[in-house]
N, C-alpha and C positions, 0 to 999 in steps of 0.2 A: 569550241575548245574546252573540252573540258581534260582532266589527269589521262583519260585513257588516251588519249591524242597523242602525248608524248614518250608515254610508256612502250618499249616492248614487249608485243604481248606472247613472242617464250622464246624464251635462248637459250635455242639449234647452235651448235659446236658448229664449229668448221668439216665440213669432213675428212676423215684421214685414208690417203693411198690406202690400199692392204699391202701386205708383203709382196704378195704375187705377185704382183703390176711394178714392183719399179723399174723405174732403167736402168739402172747400170749394176746388168750381170753379169758375172764371167761365163766366157763358153768358149770355148774349145776350136782358135783356130788353125790350118792345116796353110801354110803357108803354097803346098804344093798345089794344092786344090784352086787356090784363089784363083777368080774369076776378076777380067780388068773393073769389075766393076768392088770387086771387093779393094782392087787395086786403092782404086781412087776418095771410094770413102775409107780409107785407112789413113793418108794424106791427106784432104780435107779431114778426119778429127786433128790430124800432127799441128796442119794452120790452127785451127781450132785452139787448143791444148798451149802452141806459141803465143795465141792473141790473149789469147786470158796469163799466159804471165808475164804478159810485156805490159796486160794493162791491171793489174795490180804492184805494180812495181812505178 
């Protein structure tokens, strides 16, 4: 139980997410081209946003 056992050997920082891998990206959406899966995903996103807003209050 010397000094080396309690000291961190390296001071690595946490990895940063590259800008090209960020989730929030603006994409063009056409309602006329949307299929059923797109509409369901939009509904889920709206509900998730509503829950998040209610949780903040």
